[in-house]
LUMKOL-187392 format. One record per residue (C-alpha): x, y, z; residue number from 1. Coordinates in steps of 0.25 Angstrom, whole numbers, always signed. Layout:
residues N
X  Y  Z  NUM;
...
***
This chain:
residues 352
+0  +0  +0  1;
+6  +14  -4  2;
-3  +21  +7  3;
-7  +15  +21  4;
-21  +9  +23  5;
-29  +20  +31  6;
-36  +13  +43  7;
-47  +17  +51  8;
-49  +9  +64  9;
-62  +5  +69  10;
-62  +1  +84  11;
-51  +7  +93  12;
-52  -3  +104  13;
-42  -14  +109  14;
-38  -21  +97  15;
-37  -8  +88  16;
-28  -2  +99  17;
-20  -15  +102  18;
-18  -20  +88  19;
-23  -12  +76  20;
-19  +2  +79  21;
-5  -1  +83  22;
-3  -10  +71  23;
-8  +1  +62  24;
+2  +11  +68  25;
+13  +1  +64  26;
+10  +0  +49  27;
+12  +9  +38  28;
+2  +1  +29  29;
-10  +6  +37  30;
-13  +20  +44  31;
-23  +23  +54  32;
-32  +34  +50  33;
-44  +34  +60  34;
-51  +26  +71  35;
-65  +24  +76  36;
-71  +18  +88  37;
-85  +20  +94  38;
-77  +24  +107  39;
-74  +38  +106  40;
-63  +36  +116  41;
-56  +25  +109  42;
-58  +31  +95  43;
-52  +45  +99  44;
-40  +40  +108  45;
-36  +29  +98  46;
-36  +39  +87  47;
-28  +49  +95  48;
-18  +38  +98  49;
-16  +35  +83  50;
-17  +49  +78  51;
-28  +46  +69  52;
-43  +52  +69  53;
-54  +46  +77  54;
-67  +43  +69  55;
-79  +47  +76  56;
-88  +36  +69  57;
-86  +24  +60  58;
-91  +32  +49  59;
-81  +42  +51  60;
-70  +32  +51  61;
-75  +26  +38  62;
-76  +39  +31  63;
-61  +42  +35  64;
-50  +41  +24  65;
-47  +26  +28  66;
-45  +13  +19  67;
-49  +3  +30  68;
-53  +0  +44  69;
-48  -9  +55  70;
-60  -14  +63  71;
-55  -16  +77  72;
-68  -18  +85  73;
-76  -30  +91  74;
-80  -40  +81  75;
-95  -37  +83  76;
-93  -23  +76  77;
-84  -29  +65  78;
-96  -31  +55  79;
-102  -17  +57  80;
-89  -10  +56  81;
-83  -18  +45  82;
-96  -16  +36  83;
-95  -1  +38  84;
-80  +0  +34  85;
-82  -9  +22  86;
-94  +0  +17  87;
-85  +12  +19  88;
-75  +6  +10  89;
-64  +2  +20  90;
-56  -10  +21  91;
-58  -17  +34  92;
-49  -24  +44  93;
-58  -30  +55  94;
-53  -36  +68  95;
-56  -51  +69  96;
-66  -57  +68  97;
-71  -51  +55  98;
-86  -50  +61  99;
-94  -55  +72  100;
-102  -65  +63  101;
-100  -72  +50  102;
-111  -64  +43  103;
-105  -51  +47  104;
-91  -56  +42  105;
-97  -60  +29  106;
-104  -47  +27  107;
-90  -39  +29  108;
-83  -49  +19  109;
-94  -46  +9  110;
-93  -31  +10  111;
-79  -31  +9  112;
-79  -39  -3  113;
-90  -30  -9  114;
-82  -18  -6  115;
-68  -23  -10  116;
-63  -20  +4  117;
-53  -28  +13  118;
-59  -34  +25  119;
-48  -41  +35  120;
-50  -47  +48  121;
-40  -44  +59  122;
-34  -58  +61  123;
-21  -53  +64  124;
-15  -66  +67  125;
-14  -69  +52  126;
-4  -58  +51  127;
+5  -63  +62  128;
+17  -65  +53  129;
+19  -78  +60  130;
+5  -84  +57  131;
+7  -78  +42  132;
+20  -86  +41  133;
+13  -99  +45  134;
+1  -96  +36  135;
+10  -93  +23  136;
+15  -107  +25  137;
+2  -114  +23  138;
+3  -117  +8  139;
+15  -125  +11  140;
+8  -134  +22  141;
-4  -140  +15  142;
-17  -142  +21  143;
-19  -141  +36  144;
-21  -154  +43  145;
-21  -149  +58  146;
-23  -135  +64  147;
-23  -131  +79  148;
-24  -117  +85  149;
-23  -111  +99  150;
-27  -98  +103  151;
-26  -95  +118  152;
-28  -81  +124  153;
-23  -79  +138  154;
-31  -74  +149  155;
-21  -63  +153  156;
-20  -55  +140  157;
-22  -41  +146  158;
-8  -39  +152  159;
-2  -43  +139  160;
-11  -35  +131  161;
-9  -23  +140  162;
+6  -25  +137  163;
+5  -26  +122  164;
-7  -16  +119  165;
-5  -1  +117  166;
-11  +8  +128  167;
-26  +5  +125  168;
-37  +15  +124  169;
-49  +10  +131  170;
-64  +14  +131  171;
-69  +8  +144  172;
-83  +8  +139  173;
-80  +1  +126  174;
-71  -10  +134  175;
-82  -13  +143  176;
-92  -16  +132  177;
-82  -25  +125  178;
-79  -32  +138  179;
-93  -35  +140  180;
-95  -40  +126  181;
-83  -49  +127  182;
-88  -55  +140  183;
-103  -57  +136  184;
-110  -69  +134  185;
-104  -72  +120  186;
-90  -72  +126  187;
-87  -86  +119  188;
-91  -80  +105  189;
-83  -68  +108  190;
-70  -75  +111  191;
-72  -85  +100  192;
-73  -74  +90  193;
-62  -64  +95  194;
-52  -76  +97  195;
-58  -86  +87  196;
-56  -75  +76  197;
-41  -78  +77  198;
-41  -93  +79  199;
-50  -95  +67  200;
-43  -85  +58  201;
-30  -92  +60  202;
-37  -105  +58  203;
-43  -100  +44  204;
-30  -94  +40  205;
-22  -107  +42  206;
-32  -117  +38  207;
-45  -110  +31  208;
-59  -111  +37  209;
-62  -124  +44  210;
-72  -134  +39  211;
-78  -135  +53  212;
-76  -131  +67  213;
-79  -137  +81  214;
-76  -129  +94  215;
-77  -132  +109  216;
-77  -120  +119  217;
-76  -120  +134  218;
-75  -109  +145  219;
-68  -111  +158  220;
-69  -99  +167  221;
-67  -87  +158  222;
-58  -95  +148  223;
-63  -100  +135  224;
-57  -110  +126  225;
-62  -116  +112  226;
-56  -128  +105  227;
-60  -131  +91  228;
-58  -140  +79  229;
-59  -136  +65  230;
-60  -144  +52  231;
-49  -138  +43  232;
-52  -133  +29  233;
-42  -142  +23  234;
-47  -155  +30  235;
-38  -154  +43  236;
-42  -151  +57  237;
-39  -140  +66  238;
-41  -136  +81  239;
-40  -123  +89  240;
-41  -118  +103  241;
-45  -105  +108  242;
-44  -101  +123  243;
-47  -88  +129  244;
-41  -87  +139  245;
-29  -96  +143  246;
-22  -93  +155  247;
-8  -92  +148  248;
-1  -86  +137  249;
-7  -83  +123  250;
-7  -96  +114  251;
-10  -96  +100  252;
-5  -103  +88  253;
-9  -113  +77  254;
-3  -128  +73  255;
-6  -132  +59  256;
-2  -145  +53  257;
-3  -146  +37  258;
+0  -156  +27  259;
+14  -151  +25  260;
+18  -144  +38  261;
+13  -137  +50  262;
+12  -122  +56  263;
+13  -118  +70  264;
+11  -104  +76  265;
+11  -98  +90  266;
+4  -84  +90  267;
+7  -74  +101  268;
-2  -64  +108  269;
-6  -55  +97  270;
-1  -42  +103  271;
+13  -47  +105  272;
+13  -45  +90  273;
+22  -57  +88  274;
+22  -66  +76  275;
+17  -80  +79  276;
+28  -91  +81  277;
+26  -100  +69  278;
+32  -113  +64  279;
+29  -118  +50  280;
+34  -132  +47  281;
+34  -136  +32  282;
+36  -151  +31  283;
+44  -151  +18  284;
+54  -141  +24  285;
+56  -149  +37  286;
+57  -136  +46  287;
+49  -125  +52  288;
+48  -111  +48  289;
+47  -100  +58  290;
+44  -86  +54  291;
+51  -74  +61  292;
+42  -62  +57  293;
+46  -48  +61  294;
+33  -39  +59  295;
+24  -47  +68  296;
+13  -37  +71  297;
+1  -45  +66  298;
-9  -33  +68  299;
+0  -24  +60  300;
+2  -35  +49  301;
-13  -37  +48  302;
-15  -23  +45  303;
-5  -22  +35  304;
-11  -35  +29  305;
-24  -28  +29  306;
-18  -16  +21  307;
-12  -25  +11  308;
-25  -32  +8  309;
-31  -19  +6  310;
-20  -15  -3  311;
-21  -28  -11  312;
-36  -28  -12  313;
-37  -41  -4  314;
-30  -51  +4  315;
-35  -49  +18  316;
-30  -59  +29  317;
-39  -63  +34  318;
-48  -63  +22  319;
-62  -58  +23  320;
-68  -72  +21  321;
-58  -77  +33  322;
-64  -67  +42  323;
-78  -73  +39  324;
-72  -87  +41  325;
-67  -83  +55  326;
-80  -78  +59  327;
-87  -91  +54  328;
-77  -99  +63  329;
-79  -91  +75  330;
-94  -93  +73  331;
-92  -108  +71  332;
-83  -109  +83  333;
-94  -102  +92  334;
-104  -112  +86  335;
-97  -124  +89  336;
-92  -121  +102  337;
-106  -118  +106  338;
-111  -131  +101  339;
-100  -139  +109  340;
-91  -141  +97  341;
-100  -144  +86  342;
-94  -144  +72  343;
-97  -131  +64  344;
-95  -132  +49  345;
-88  -121  +41  346;
-92  -123  +27  347;
-85  -110  +21  348;
-74  -113  +11  349;
-61  -112  +19  350;
-51  -101  +16  351;
-36  -98  +17  352;
***
């Protein structure tokens, strides 16, 4: 791109301040123009911190001289905000998951295609250079036979995040509303969506959309865990564990066994901004490959990949359809867990 992609930020809360705004400040390929949040406190103070304008309304932001928006709000608002941005002719990078329902996600994809606009879900783990290195090896390995992933979130995240995050601007009234929503009667669904979006995007990224899924879930005190089995798109079998919370360190990674080799990854707490530790074994070579990347800020690399997709007129990662598939998997996992592990078929064509 000869000129930076001009960005409007929709939502000035936790993920915007901790991830997207610092990443925008570190790249020359995108530039922040204006921010909008329904909270005047958040919008004005974040704008002042980054030296940009604060839009009074969403319409005000969308009328500004911007090329694209980053939607950094809770997922229940993604559809409404994404549709408004696309109708205004703006490319959209939206936090995961793409939308709260499959129908909403499909509407976003259809409108983006109709308007010729880019629509990318914020699955930043794809842009972890370790994960990208492992994914690049897939054509050499043949069909997946077995896949296993773990995603374990520690109970004591707050002290680590306080160390890693910038000084956060907080609207106590907004935080109270969000804390109430997250602890409401549908906490199981909320946790499966917010964490499952990463688990299932990685699954799709490496093996395609599964043919079916079975999930068992359990709650012990304030701790939740889900264990699932999936029928892999190319005929193998996969499994996953997602636990929120564990009383230990962050633990995340995948193991994939294919016809001609294996992949193992260990992914770190995302705000350390470290690349995943990766081992790719190609049987014909007889040794393992391990990358040693230098630029390891996945949030920044995600933004730069979005800018590249805008410039190229396509090539979003995840693709818009992958964004829909993740929402389908979340819904299927919720349904299977509620039915004590009943098999839920997924008949949509598998995508890579």
